[in-house]
N, C-alpha and C positions, 0 to 999 in steps of 0.2 A: 518608484525605482526604475531606472532605465537600464536595459540590457543592451550592450553594444554588440553589433555583429562583427566588429573588428576584433580579432583575436590577437592580443599582444603576445609577443614571444617571451617577454619578461615583464613582470608586474613591478609596481613601485616597491612592493615588499621584497621582491628579489633584489632590486637595486639597493634597497636600504640595508640589506643583510651584510653589506660590506663589499670589498673587492672580490673579483672572481677567485674561486679556490685555486690553489696551485695546480700545476700540471701533474700528470701522473695518476689522475683519478681513474677508477675502473670504468669500464663501459657501462656498467649498471648505474654508477653514480652520475655519469654524464647524461645518460638517457633519461633518467627520472629527476635530474637536478636535485639530488639528495643533499649534497653539501651546500649548494646555492640557497636552498630553502631552510638551512640551519638544522638539518636532521641527520640521522645516521641509519645504517641498515638495521641495526638492532632496534631502534625506535620504530622503524617502519614495520618490522616483523611483529613487534609487540602490539602496535596499533592495529595491524591486520587481524591478529588473533582476537584482540578485544572486540573489534567490530563483529567478527563472526560469533563470538560468544553472546553478544548483545542481540543479534538478530536470527540466531539459529532456530528460535521458536517458530519461524515461518514454515519450517519443514513439517511442523505439526498442525499449525493453524490453517494453512492454505488447503490441505486435504479436508480439514474439518468444514471450512466454508463451502468448498466445492463438492460436498458429499450428497447434495440433493439430487432428486430425479429431474430429468429433462422432460420436454413435452411428450416424448415417446415412452416415458416411464423408465428410462435407462439411467444407471449411475456409473460413476468412474471408480475403478478399483483403488483402494487406499495405497497399496504398495506402488502401483504405477503412478499415482499422483505424487507420492513422495519422491520417486525417481525423477519425474518431470519437474517438480519444484526445485530439487537440488541441482539437476542438470542445467536448467535455464538460469538459475542464480549463479552457478559457477561460470557459465559461458559469458553472460552479460557483465559480471563483475570483472572477469579477466579482461574483457574488451575495454571496460572503463579504465582499468589500470594501465593497459598497454597503449590504448589510443588516446584516452582523455588525460592520462597521467595525473589524475587527482585522486585523493583518498576517499572515494565514494563507492559504496557497495550497492548492488541492486538485487532485488528478489521480487517475488510475486506481490503486487500491490494489493493490500487488503481491500482498499476501496474498489479497485477494478474487479477483484474476485467477488466482492459483495454485489456489484452490479450484475455480473454474470449469473450468480446464483439466484438473485431475487428478481431481476428484471429481464434477463435474456432467455434463460433456459425454460421459463414458463411458455415461451413462444417458439423455441428452437431446440434442436438436438445439441448435445455437447460438441460434436464435430463442427456444427454450424456456428456455435458460440465461440469456439477457438478460432475459427476463420474470421470472426468479427474482431478478435484481438489483432490479427494480422493486418486487417484493414485500418484499425485505429492507429496501429504503430506506423503504418505507411503515411497516414494523414499527418501524424506528429512530425515525422521526418521531413515531409514536404513543408510544413509550417516552419521548421527550423531553417531549411535550405532557402526558402523564399523570404524569410524575415518577417512573415506574418505573425510569428509568436509575439513580437513586440506590440503589434496592433491589438491583438486579443488581450494581452496582459494589461495594456493601458486602458482598454475599454471597460473592463470589469473593475469596479471600485475596490480598493484594498480591503475595506470592511467586509465586502461580500466574499472575497477570497478567504478571509479568516473564518467567515461564517460557514463556508463550504467545508473547511477543515473540521470545524467544531461539529457540524451536522453529521459528517461521516464518522466522527468519533463517537457520537451518541448512537449512531446506527450500528457501528461495530460492537459497541458495548452491549446493546440490546441483543444482538446475535449471541454474544457470549453468555449473557444471563439466561437466555432461552435455551441454548444448546446444553447448558449445565443442568437444567431443571430447576434453577433457582426461581425463575419466573415462568409461570405456566398460564394458559387460558383459564380464567376463573369460572366457577359454576354460576355465579350471579354477577360477576364483573368481567370486563374485557380481559384483564390479567390479574394474577394474584401471586402471593408468595407460595411457591410450590403449587401442587394441584388443588389444594383445599385450604389455603391460608397458612400452611406450615410446611417446613422442609421435611422430606421423608427420605430415609435411606442414607447410608454412608457416602455414596458417591457425591451427592450434592453438598454434603458437609465437607468433604475433602476439597471440593471446588472452593468453598468459602475459606478454608484454611490456607489453601494455595494462594488465593487472592490476597489475603492478609499478609502472608509471608513475603510475597513479591513487593507489596507496598512498603513493608518494613525495611526490606533490603534496599529499595530505591531511596527511602528516606535517609538511609545511611550512606547513600551514593556508592553502593557496592556494584562494581562492573559485572555485567552479565546477570543482573538480578532476575530477569524474566526466565532465563534458561535455568538458573539455579532453582528457582521456585518450581518450575515444571519437573525438573529431575527429582527434587525432593518429594513433590506430590506423587510422582509415579512410583518412587520407591515405597512410599507409604501404602499406595494402592496395591502394589505387588504383595506386600506383607499382609495386608488385610485379606486379600484374596487367598493367600497361601494358608493362613490359619483358619479359613472358613468363616470369617466374621461377616462376609458380605455374600448375599445370594448372587451368583454369577449373572442372573437375569437382570439385576439392577443396573449393570454397566451398559451404557448406551451402545458402545461399539465392541462389546465382548469383554470377557474377563482379561485383566492385564497380566499376561504371562508370556514367556518366550517359548515358542515352539520350534525346536530344531536349533540350527546354528545362528549366531548373532551376525554372521556375514552372509551375504547372498549376492547373486548376480543381479545387476540393475534390470528393472522391468521397463523397457522402452516401448511398450505396446501403444502408448498414446502419441508417440512422436510421429508427426505427419498425418495424424488422423483428422483431416480437415474436410469440410464440405462447403464450397463456395456457391453451390448451385441450388440450394434448397430454401432460399429466402423469399421466393415468390409468394407463398401463402401468407407471409407476415405483412407485406405491404411496404411500399417505398417510404412512406412517412415514418412508420415505426422503425424501420431499419435505419433511417437517417437520425432519428432521435436516439437510438441505441448507440450509434457511432459517436454522436455528439456527447452523450453522457460519458462514454468511455474516455473520450478525449479530455473532458472536464476532470474526470476522476484521476487520470494519470498525468496530465500535462501540468496543471497548475501547482499541485503539490511538489512535483519534481523540480519545477523552476525555483520555487521558494526554498526547497531543501538544498539544492545545489548552491544557491547564493548564500544561504544561511550557514551551511557547513564550511563553505569556502571562506566566508568572513571569519568564522571561528578559528580556522586554520591560519588566518593571516594572509590568505592568498588573494582576496578580493579588495579592490580599492573602494573609495566612497561611492562610486557610480555602479558598483556591483560587477565590474569587469575582473576577470580572473583568467589565468592561463588555462587553455583547453576548454573554455566555456562553450563555444559552438560545438566542439567535438563531444563534450560531455552531454549536451542537449541532444545531439544526434544519436549517440549511443543509447541514451534513455529512450528515445523514440523507437530505435531499433529493438529495444527490449520488449516493446509491445508485440512486435511481429515474432521475435524469437520465442517468447513465452507461449504465443499461440501455436506455433509450429511444434513446440515441445509438448503441448497439451497441459501446461501448468499455469495458465493465465498470464496476462501481461506483466512484464517486469518493470519496476520503477526504482528510482533512487530511494534509499531508506534513511530516515533521519537518524537512525542508530549509528550511522557512519560517524556522527559527532563523538561517540564514545571512543573510537579509535583515534580521532583527532586529539581528544583529551589525553590520550596516552602518548602523544608525540608524533602521530602520523601526519605527514605533510605532502606525500607524493603518491603516485600511482602504484608504487611498489607495495604499499599496504593493501591496496585492492587486489593485487595479484595474490598475496598471501590469503586473503579472505576467500577469493575465488577457488584457490587450490583446496582449501578446507571444505568448501561446499562440494567440490568434486569428490573428495574422499568419502563424503556422506553417501554417495551413490551406492557404496558397497555395504552400508550398515542399516539398510531399510528395516530389517526385522526388529532392531533395537528401537527405532523410531516408532514402529507400529504398535509397540506395547503401551504407549502413553494413552490413558483413558481420555475420552472426549471431555469428561467433566473437569479434568486437570488442565487440559489444553485450553478450555474455554476461559479460564481465569486470565490468561494472557490477552485475550480479546478485550476484556474489560479494562485491563491495565493500559493497553494501547489506546482505547477510547478515552481514558482519563488523560493520557499524555496529549492527545489531540485537542481536548477541551481546554487545555492551558492557553491556547491561542486567544481565549476570551479576554485576556489582560490587555490586548492590543485594540480592543473595541471601545469607542467613546459612547458609553451607554447613556450619557446625559443628553445626547443629540438624538431626538426622536427620528429624524430623517435617516439616521444611521441605524438606530436600535431596532426599528420596526422591521426593515428588510432582513437584518441579521437574525432577529428572533424567529421570523417565519421560516427562514432557511434552515435554521438549526432544529426547530421542533418538528417541522413537517417531514423531514427525512425519516426519523425513526417512527413517527406516528403513522405514516403511510407506508412504511417499509419500502420507500422509493427515493433514491438519491436525486433522480431527475425531477421529481415533484418538488423537492426542497429547493433545488437550484432555480427552477422555474418560478416558484413563489417569491424568492428573493429578488430576482431580476425584475419581475412584473411590479412588485410592490415598491422597489427602488424608483422605477420610472414614475409610478403613480403618485408616490409621496412627493417627489421632486416637482411634478406637474402641479400638484395641489398647492405647493408653496410658491408657485410662479417661478420655478427654477428649472423649467424644462430645457432651457438653453445649456444647462450644465450637463445634460444627458448627451453623450456622444452618439453619432449615427449608428455605430455598430450595436450599441445597447438597444436602440430602437428596433433594429433588425432582430436581435435576440428576443426582445419582448414579443414581437410579432410571432416568432417561431414558437415561443412557449405558450402564447395564447392559443395557438393552433394545437399544441400538445394537450392542454387542458380540455379543449373543445373537440378533440379528435373523434370521439365516439359519435356525437351528433353530426359532425361534418361528414364522417363516413356514411352515416345513415342518409344524410341529405343527398350525397353523391351516389347512393345506391351501392356502396361497397359491400355492405353486409349481405 
């Protein structure tokens, strides 16, 4: 699929919609092209609300993923994380609506947050990790401005792009199973069902019930299935806690109950808490690999999501061109930097935007509505903090399942395709490293093509990436040889 850097002022779909609408339209209509795209203000509002309902779970899951300790042993406060997550999502989604003028909503990328929690903070402090988000966001913006995004997209085979999505899906699902207590380190096996081969306690059973409920709602195509499931699971948790059915110590993040008012002042303590000067102890190679991994985690999914949702909305032509494409890509890149400054991880376009499109959204007005709803959540942090970690973990597994559905696009009958895809998908969760999975996929793709005497099919940039990833796998012995240790 080729993305054009030429940004049309009106797509074929706009032209096919019929003659220009009559004069007398409101400024809102003219700015967002509501009538031209065959929509109405009511549809845009409904679509924006639906998108928010479908992705509001990020207010619970992002703090869950970013709940670990950094290299200094420090953690981020849950309420400040919820504020950062909601604030960054509100700002970037409003920018997408006003600047990009397309029905796409942004929030903290689960894949980006996963990289931060599993691969970055073991080497850095949280302020240094958030500074990394700013760097990767700037890199993506430069890629968009210079047109290098097309070169990178064309260099990596489509099957590997699908594999990266699937691998991240399994990785996210594993985090959900582990955070809920459903999967634990076994006594005689690497992992087991619960701590000893069986589930123990109401909280993990509530996770299983919440997970099944969300899947059942999704099977019936209920809008906002994830949010409905989380709210239901939380209500059950509050009831169980109130009647004393559960020992409060069994809840991972404390008993689910409201202390004080449901409304509070936003906690902006994480905003601007960045450290760009403490990377020296990590090493230039490691810093480069982290930035590269964050770019991979945030950039490719966003490109596919923008084109996919745009196509579903009837805004993209056969070549993937759509109104506001370059602007949308730039806002998505800026989301990485904005999320880092806010302290809530890099922001990226969410595939749940398709739910709003399904309700009739066709313009950026829907994104404005979604952004305003995220902004309103800044004042309801206490309500969000009630949700137990076990209940919120169910949504991680659901998102993982949704990402795994990309498998239908892979030609599993072609070994030259299936082998790199398989290695990419399984190595991510097995090593708890997104970078390791991507590296295995790129290296094996080049190796298999070379073994088939098809090395000419491998582009120059893929050879460069292969060399980089070989260094990644051999980094420890190389550092020892260079006397870095």
